[in-house]
C-alpha positions as CSV (number, residue, x, y, z in Angstrom):
1,M,-17.4,-31.3,-11.4
2,K,-14.3,-30.2,-13.1
3,T,-12.4,-27.2,-11.6
4,N,-9.8,-25.4,-12.1
5,L,-8.4,-23.9,-9.4
6,R,-4.6,-24.0,-9.8
7,T,-2.9,-23.4,-7.0
8,H,0.8,-24.0,-8.7
9,R,2.1,-25.7,-11.2
10,S,6.0,-26.5,-12.1
11,I,7.4,-26.3,-15.5
12,R,11.0,-25.4,-17.3
13,L,11.9,-22.2,-17.4
14,K,11.5,-20.4,-20.9
15,W,12.7,-17.2,-22.5
16,M,10.8,-16.1,-25.2
17,A,10.2,-12.1,-26.8
18,A,10.9,-11.0,-22.9
19,L,8.1,-13.2,-21.6
20,F,9.3,-15.4,-18.7
21,F,7.7,-18.4,-17.5
22,A,8.3,-20.5,-14.1
23,F,10.4,-23.6,-13.8
24,G,11.8,-26.8,-12.3
25,I,12.0,-28.7,-9.2
26,G,13.3,-27.7,-5.7
27,N,16.0,-28.8,-3.2
28,A,16.3,-28.9,0.5
29,L,14.9,-26.0,2.7
30,P,17.1,-23.1,3.5
31,A,17.5,-22.3,7.2
32,S,16.2,-19.2,6.5
33,A,13.1,-20.3,5.0
34,R,12.3,-21.9,8.6
35,Y,9.7,-19.5,9.5
36,S,6.6,-20.2,12.1
37,R,3.0,-18.4,11.8
38,A,4.5,-16.7,14.9
39,D,7.6,-15.2,13.2
40,E,5.1,-13.9,10.3
41,L,3.1,-12.2,12.4
42,A,6.0,-10.5,14.5
43,I,7.1,-8.9,11.1
44,P,5.7,-5.6,10.2
45,N,4.2,-5.2,6.9
46,G,6.7,-3.1,4.5
47,A,5.8,0.1,3.2
48,R,3.2,1.0,5.8
49,S,3.1,4.0,7.9
50,N,0.5,5.8,10.3
51,R,-0.4,7.9,7.8
52,E,-2.6,5.1,6.1
53,V,-5.8,4.1,7.7
54,N,-7.2,0.6,7.2
55,F,-10.4,1.1,5.5
56,N,-11.7,-2.7,5.5
57,E,-14.2,-2.9,8.4
58,N,-17.9,-2.4,8.2
59,W,-18.9,-2.4,4.7
60,K,-22.3,-3.1,3.7
61,F,-22.9,-5.6,0.7
62,F,-25.5,-6.2,-1.7
63,L,-25.6,-9.0,-4.6
64,G,-27.1,-7.3,-7.4
65,D,-27.4,-4.4,-8.9
66,T,-29.6,-1.4,-8.3
67,A,-28.6,2.3,-9.5
68,V,-29.8,4.0,-7.0
69,A,-27.2,2.8,-4.5
70,S,-24.6,5.0,-5.6
71,R,-26.6,7.9,-4.1
72,P,-25.5,8.8,-0.2
73,D,-29.2,9.1,0.9
74,F,-29.6,5.4,0.1
75,A,-31.1,3.1,2.5
76,D,-28.9,0.0,3.2
77,N,-29.9,-0.9,6.5
78,H,-30.8,-4.3,5.3
79,W,-27.7,-5.0,3.2
80,R,-25.4,-7.5,4.9
81,T,-22.5,-5.9,7.0
82,L,-18.7,-7.5,6.2
83,D,-15.1,-6.5,6.6
84,L,-12.8,-6.7,3.8
85,P,-11.2,-8.5,1.7
86,H,-14.3,-10.3,0.2
87,D,-15.1,-12.8,-2.9
88,W,-18.8,-13.2,-2.8
89,S,-18.1,-16.0,-5.5
90,I,-16.4,-18.6,-3.2
91,E,-19.7,-18.2,-1.2
92,G,-21.9,-19.4,-3.7
93,R,-23.0,-22.4,-4.8
94,P,-20.5,-24.5,-7.7
95,E,-23.3,-25.2,-10.5
96,E,-23.2,-25.8,-14.6
97,A,-24.9,-22.9,-15.0
98,N,-22.8,-20.6,-13.9
99,P,-21.2,-18.1,-16.6
100,A,-17.6,-18.5,-15.5
101,G,-18.0,-22.5,-16.1
102,N,-15.0,-24.9,-15.8
103,D,-12.2,-22.3,-15.8
104,G,-13.6,-20.1,-12.7
105,G,-15.2,-23.3,-11.1
106,Y,-18.4,-23.0,-11.8
107,Y,-18.8,-20.4,-9.1
108,P,-21.0,-17.8,-9.5
109,T,-20.1,-13.6,-10.9
110,G,-22.4,-11.2,-11.3
111,I,-22.6,-7.6,-9.9
112,G,-22.0,-6.6,-6.6
113,W,-22.3,-3.5,-4.6
114,Y,-20.4,-2.2,-1.3
115,R,-21.0,0.6,0.7
116,K,-19.2,2.2,3.5
117,T,-20.5,5.2,5.8
118,F,-17.9,6.8,8.0
119,N,-17.5,10.3,9.7
120,F,-14.7,12.5,8.4
121,T,-13.2,15.5,10.6
122,P,-11.0,18.0,8.5
123,D,-7.6,18.5,9.4
124,S,-5.9,21.6,8.4
125,R,-2.6,20.1,8.8
126,H,-3.4,16.8,7.2
127,P,-5.8,18.1,4.3
128,E,-5.6,15.9,1.4
129,T,-7.0,12.6,1.3
130,T,-6.8,9.5,-1.0
131,L,-8.7,6.4,-1.2
132,Y,-6.5,3.2,-2.1
133,F,-7.8,0.3,-3.8
134,E,-5.6,-2.8,-3.4
135,G,-7.5,-4.8,-6.0
136,V,-11.5,-5.2,-7.3
137,Y,-12.3,-7.8,-9.7
138,M,-13.7,-6.1,-11.8
139,N,-15.2,-3.3,-13.2
140,A,-14.8,-1.1,-10.1
141,E,-16.7,1.9,-10.1
142,V,-16.4,4.5,-7.2
143,F,-18.5,6.9,-5.8
144,V,-17.8,9.3,-2.7
145,N,-21.2,11.3,-1.6
146,G,-22.6,10.5,-5.1
147,H,-19.7,11.9,-7.3
148,N,-18.5,9.2,-10.0
149,L,-14.6,8.9,-10.0
150,G,-15.1,6.5,-13.0
151,I,-14.1,2.6,-13.7
152,R,-11.1,0.8,-13.1
153,P,-12.0,-2.4,-15.5
154,Y,-8.8,-4.5,-14.6
155,G,-9.2,-6.9,-11.5
156,Y,-5.8,-7.2,-10.8
157,S,-4.8,-3.6,-10.9
158,S,-4.4,-1.3,-7.5
159,F,-5.8,2.2,-7.6
160,Y,-6.0,5.2,-5.9
161,H,-8.7,8.6,-6.0
162,D,-8.1,11.7,-4.7
163,I,-11.1,12.0,-2.7
164,T,-10.4,15.5,-1.1
165,P,-12.7,17.7,-3.1
166,Y,-15.6,15.4,-2.4
167,L,-15.3,14.7,1.4
168,K,-17.5,16.9,3.9
169,A,-17.3,17.2,8.0
170,G,-19.6,14.6,9.6
171,K,-21.2,12.0,7.7
172,N,-19.8,10.7,4.4
173,V,-20.5,7.5,2.0
174,I,-18.4,5.8,-0.4
175,A,-20.1,2.7,-2.7
176,V,-18.2,0.8,-5.1
177,R,-20.5,-1.2,-7.9
178,V,-18.2,-4.1,-9.2
179,D,-19.2,-5.8,-12.0
180,N,-17.8,-9.4,-12.7
181,S,-21.2,-10.4,-15.2
182,G,-19.1,-10.4,-18.3
183,Q,-17.8,-13.8,-18.4
184,K,-15.7,-15.6,-19.7
185,N,-13.3,-12.9,-18.9
186,C,-10.4,-15.1,-17.5
187,R,-8.9,-18.6,-17.5
188,W,-9.0,-19.3,-14.1
189,Y,-10.7,-18.6,-10.9
190,T,-10.9,-15.0,-10.5
191,G,-13.1,-14.5,-7.7
192,S,-15.7,-11.3,-7.3
193,G,-15.6,-8.5,-5.2
194,I,-13.2,-6.0,-3.5
195,Y,-11.2,-9.2,-2.2
196,R,-7.9,-7.4,-1.3
197,N,-7.2,-4.4,1.0
198,V,-8.5,-0.5,1.2
199,K,-7.1,2.1,2.6
200,L,-7.4,5.9,3.6
201,I,-4.6,7.9,3.2
202,R,-4.0,11.4,4.7
203,T,-1.4,13.8,4.2
204,P,-0.3,17.4,4.2
205,K,-0.2,19.7,1.7
206,A,3.3,18.7,0.6
207,H,3.7,15.3,0.5
208,F,4.5,11.9,-1.2
209,E,2.7,11.2,-4.1
210,P,1.2,7.6,-3.9
211,W,4.2,5.0,-4.9
212,G,6.5,8.1,-5.0
213,I,9.4,6.4,-3.4
214,G,11.6,4.1,-5.8
215,I,14.9,2.7,-4.2
216,T,17.7,1.3,-6.2
217,T,20.9,-0.5,-5.0
218,E,24.0,-1.3,-7.5
219,Q,27.4,-1.8,-7.3
220,V,29.8,1.3,-8.1
221,N,33.6,0.2,-7.7
222,Q,33.0,-2.9,-5.6
223,K,30.8,-0.7,-3.3
224,T,27.0,-0.4,-3.1
225,Q,25.3,2.8,-3.9
226,V,21.9,3.2,-3.1
227,E,19.6,5.5,-5.2
228,V,16.5,7.2,-3.7
229,K,14.2,8.8,-6.3
230,A,11.2,10.9,-4.5
231,T,8.3,12.0,-6.4
232,L,6.5,15.2,-4.0
233,A,3.6,16.9,-4.5
234,N,2.7,20.6,-3.1
235,R,-0.9,21.7,-3.1
236,N,0.2,25.2,-1.3
237,K,2.3,28.2,-2.6
238,A,6.3,27.7,-2.9
239,L,8.2,26.7,0.1
240,P,11.6,25.2,0.6
241,A,12.1,21.7,2.3
242,T,14.4,19.2,3.4
243,L,14.1,15.6,2.2
244,L,15.5,13.5,4.8
245,C,16.2,9.6,3.9
246,T,17.1,7.1,6.8
247,V,18.1,4.0,6.5
248,T,17.2,1.6,9.5
249,D,17.5,-2.2,10.6
250,L,14.1,-4.3,10.8
251,D,14.3,-3.4,14.6
252,G,14.4,0.5,14.1
253,H,18.1,1.0,14.6
254,T,19.3,4.0,12.5
255,I,22.6,3.2,9.9
256,L,22.8,6.3,7.8
257,T,20.8,9.5,6.9
258,Q,21.0,11.3,3.9
259,K,19.1,14.8,3.3
260,E,18.6,17.0,0.4
261,T,17.3,20.6,0.4
262,V,14.8,21.1,-2.2
263,T,12.4,23.9,-3.4
264,L,8.7,22.8,-4.1
265,E,7.0,24.6,-6.5
266,A,3.6,25.6,-6.1
267,N,0.9,23.4,-7.0
268,R,3.7,21.1,-9.0
269,T,4.8,18.1,-8.6
270,S,8.6,17.7,-8.5
271,K,11.1,14.8,-8.7
272,I,14.1,14.6,-6.3
273,K,17.0,12.0,-6.6
274,L,19.5,11.3,-3.6
275,Q,22.4,9.1,-4.1
276,F,24.8,7.7,-1.3
277,P,27.0,4.7,-0.5
278,F,25.7,2.1,1.9
279,E,29.2,0.4,3.4
280,N,29.2,-3.1,4.8
281,A,25.2,-3.9,3.6
282,K,24.4,-7.3,4.1
283,L,23.0,-8.6,0.7
284,W,19.5,-10.0,0.3
285,S,19.4,-13.8,-1.4
286,P,17.0,-16.3,-1.4
287,E,19.6,-17.7,1.0
288,T,20.1,-14.7,3.2
289,P,16.8,-12.6,2.7
290,N,18.3,-9.4,4.3
291,L,16.1,-6.4,4.6
292,Y,16.7,-2.8,5.6
293,R,13.7,0.2,6.0
294,M,14.2,3.3,4.1
295,V,12.0,6.0,6.3
296,C,11.5,9.1,3.6
297,C,10.5,12.4,5.7
298,L,9.6,15.5,3.8
299,V,10.3,18.7,5.9
300,P,8.9,21.8,4.8
301,A,11.0,24.9,6.5
302,N,8.1,26.9,7.3
303,G,6.9,24.8,10.1
304,E,3.9,22.8,8.2
305,P,3.4,19.2,9.0
306,A,6.0,16.7,7.5
307,D,5.1,13.7,5.7
308,T,6.5,10.2,6.3
309,V,6.7,7.3,4.3
310,T,8.5,3.8,5.6
311,T,9.4,1.5,2.8
312,T,11.0,-1.6,3.0
313,F,14.1,-2.7,0.6
314,G,16.8,-5.1,0.3
315,V,20.6,-4.6,-1.6
316,R,21.0,-6.8,-4.1
317,H,22.9,-6.7,-7.3
318,V,21.1,-8.4,-10.4
319,E,22.7,-8.9,-13.9
320,Y,22.2,-11.4,-16.7
321,N,25.3,-13.1,-18.2
322,A,25.5,-14.7,-21.3
323,E,27.8,-17.4,-19.9
324,K,26.3,-17.6,-16.6
325,G,22.5,-16.7,-16.9
326,L,21.0,-15.2,-13.9
327,V,23.8,-13.5,-11.7
328,L,22.9,-12.3,-8.6
329,N,25.4,-10.4,-6.0
330,G,28.1,-11.8,-8.1
331,K,26.9,-15.7,-8.2
332,A,25.4,-17.3,-10.8
333,I,22.4,-18.7,-9.6
334,E,19.8,-21.5,-10.9
335,M,16.3,-21.1,-10.2
336,N,13.9,-23.9,-9.5
337,G,10.6,-22.5,-8.9
338,G,6.7,-22.9,-9.9
339,C,3.9,-20.5,-10.8
340,L,1.3,-19.3,-8.4
341,H,-2.3,-18.1,-8.8
342,H,-3.6,-15.4,-6.8
343,D,-6.4,-17.5,-5.2
344,N,-6.0,-19.0,-1.8
345,G,-8.1,-22.3,-2.4
346,P,-11.1,-22.4,-0.2
347,L,-10.9,-19.0,0.9
348,G,-11.2,-18.4,-2.7
349,A,-9.5,-14.8,-4.4
350,A,-9.5,-12.9,-0.6
351,S,-6.2,-12.1,0.4
352,Y,-5.6,-12.4,4.0
353,R,-2.0,-11.9,5.1
354,D,-1.8,-15.0,6.9
355,A,-3.1,-17.2,3.7
356,E,-0.4,-15.3,1.7
357,W,2.6,-15.7,3.9
358,R,1.7,-19.2,4.2
359,K,1.3,-19.8,0.4
360,A,4.8,-18.3,0.3
361,R,6.2,-20.5,3.0
362,L,5.0,-23.6,1.6
363,M,6.7,-22.8,-1.6
364,K,9.7,-22.5,0.2
365,E,9.7,-25.6,2.4
366,A,8.8,-27.6,-0.9
367,G,12.3,-26.2,-2.1
368,F,11.6,-23.6,-4.6
369,N,13.6,-20.3,-4.6
370,A,11.4,-18.6,-7.1
371,V,7.8,-18.0,-8.0
372,R,6.1,-16.7,-11.1
373,T,2.8,-14.7,-10.2
374,S,0.4,-16.3,-12.9
375,H,-1.3,-14.4,-14.8
376,N,-1.5,-11.2,-12.8
377,P,0.1,-8.8,-10.2
378,P,0.0,-10.4,-6.6
379,S,-0.9,-8.9,-3.5
380,E,1.1,-7.1,-1.7
381,A,1.2,-9.4,1.6
382,F,2.3,-12.1,-0.8
383,L,5.2,-10.1,-2.1
384,D,6.4,-9.4,1.6
385,A,6.4,-12.5,2.4
386,C,8.8,-13.4,-0.7
387,D,10.9,-10.5,0.3
388,H,11.0,-11.7,4.2
389,L,11.4,-15.9,3.1
390,G,13.7,-15.4,0.2
391,L,11.9,-16.0,-2.9
392,L,12.8,-14.6,-6.5
393,V,9.6,-13.2,-8.4
394,I,8.8,-12.9,-11.7
395,D,6.1,-10.1,-11.5
396,E,3.7,-10.7,-14.3
397,S,1.1,-8.0,-15.8
398,F,-1.3,-9.7,-17.5
399,D,-2.5,-13.0,-19.4
400,G,-2.2,-11.8,-22.8
401,W,-2.3,-8.8,-25.7
402,R,-4.7,-8.3,-28.2
403,S,-5.3,-11.8,-29.4
404,A,-8.2,-13.2,-27.0
405,K,-8.0,-16.5,-25.3
406,T,-11.2,-16.2,-23.6
407,P,-14.3,-14.1,-25.1
408,K,-13.7,-11.2,-22.6
409,D,-10.3,-11.6,-21.3
410,Y,-7.7,-8.6,-21.2
411,S,-7.7,-8.5,-24.9
412,V,-10.7,-6.1,-24.9
413,L,-8.8,-3.9,-22.3
414,F,-4.9,-3.9,-23.6
415,D,-5.1,-0.9,-26.2
416,Q,-6.8,1.4,-23.8
417,W,-5.3,0.5,-20.1
418,W,-2.0,-1.2,-20.7
419,T,0.1,1.4,-20.1
420,K,-1.7,2.4,-16.9
421,D,-2.1,-1.3,-15.7
422,I,1.7,-1.4,-16.3
423,E,2.3,1.7,-14.2
424,S,0.4,0.1,-11.7
425,M,2.4,-2.9,-11.3
426,V,5.7,-1.4,-11.5
427,L,5.4,1.6,-9.4
428,R,3.6,-0.4,-6.5
429,D,5.6,-3.2,-6.4
430,R,9.7,-1.7,-7.6
431,N,10.9,-1.8,-3.9
432,H,10.6,-5.5,-3.1
433,P,14.2,-6.8,-3.8
434,S,12.7,-10.2,-4.2
435,I,11.3,-9.3,-8.0
436,F,14.4,-9.5,-10.4
437,C,12.2,-9.3,-13.7
438,W,8.9,-8.3,-15.0
439,S,6.7,-10.4,-17.4
440,I,4.6,-8.3,-20.0
441,G,2.6,-11.1,-21.1
442,N,1.9,-14.8,-21.0
443,E,2.1,-17.2,-23.8
444,I,1.0,-14.5,-26.6
445,I,-1.1,-15.7,-29.3
446,E,0.3,-13.1,-31.7
447,R,3.7,-13.5,-31.0
448,K,5.0,-14.6,-34.5
449,T,3.4,-11.3,-36.0
450,P,5.8,-8.5,-36.7
451,E,3.2,-6.4,-34.9
452,A,4.1,-8.4,-31.9
453,V,7.4,-7.1,-31.9
454,L,6.6,-3.6,-31.9
455,T,3.9,-4.5,-29.0
456,A,6.6,-6.4,-26.8
457,Y,9.3,-3.4,-27.7
458,A,6.8,-0.7,-26.2
459,L,5.7,-2.8,-23.0
460,A,9.3,-3.4,-21.9
461,G,10.2,0.3,-22.9
462,H,7.3,1.5,-20.3
463,V,8.5,-1.0,-17.7
464,R,11.9,0.4,-18.0
């Protein structure tokens, strides 16, 4: 039996029309990468706070299709109970007849349903509720108490829904229909199902939007300057507020604080920018992956509850020089890297944090200092690992544009979805110091045509 479950491969770095490919062979393991599993578990996840509730437990699952499963009164007691993340393909039997064929390891695909019943208590101080999916492969159709919230086709994009209008006190039901029956839609093993994390996010009426914190660092007159861009939503009447940003080390010790007084318009979204110097910052690099945390707090002046988001970031300066190539923190750097697909071998596509950290650590121990996420955005846990272990990352969007490599690949989604999928990748991942560039596609078939130049220009512009 042939399979194509590629974990990593090494190739020479190429630069073609802003499409970035991966690299050569590694060297000795730096001291900064010698982490044990105990070290990994001791490091808190980045970009987390108590406003987020883990929503992975006690889902019901059925492999097959039934239209009435979206109804809140549907009896799912005979369905299997499981915790996410979950990949139903890897649980199946590899057979020549399975539609994914060689590219999917001959594992089954199909249609599956997930349902979660939970009790909800309204909270006047945190009335806004968002449902967040890190990854569902694919065509995820979400229902809340029978209300259809739409379909997200691309299986590698993270997405969220505002479910505030559809919740009620007491019992609520979320149902998700996952359709991966349209094979062949990929050139490698994809897995099937809700294979990454799900979270419930509860906020006050004045709050940070999802992915609403953007942190950049640059060198100005030989000094480090930090810029924080915050996207704030106010579902209330107009009110003054204070945006308070505090930089801490990973142990929580305060290093500096900056604040700005803002006026939030009624039922509007606002964008606020803070800039401040960061003296004596320890720089992030593959050899010294120094990290900090940015604690952003929105404090309304009228005494309403504050909203707080914590984001892990690093200080590094990236530039491209015609003579030196890639320059990191003022020094030319040679990349030794490999391509990594999203699966975890015998675990399938299920994105367990330990497995994602192990994958990054093995690359580092092998001497690599860079990776490319072939050919899609990776898990959040993998990027967290790259930040902490010191791996440069090329974050890739999709495997192609309008010309198909397989009959039902991203080419059938491109024109309708590329802007939303680019936004999902960049906004979700932009604060990871490990990411030094974005890939807008892979091995583009139509790259010799004039239209491809216009497409590349549009994609790169949207990333920026």
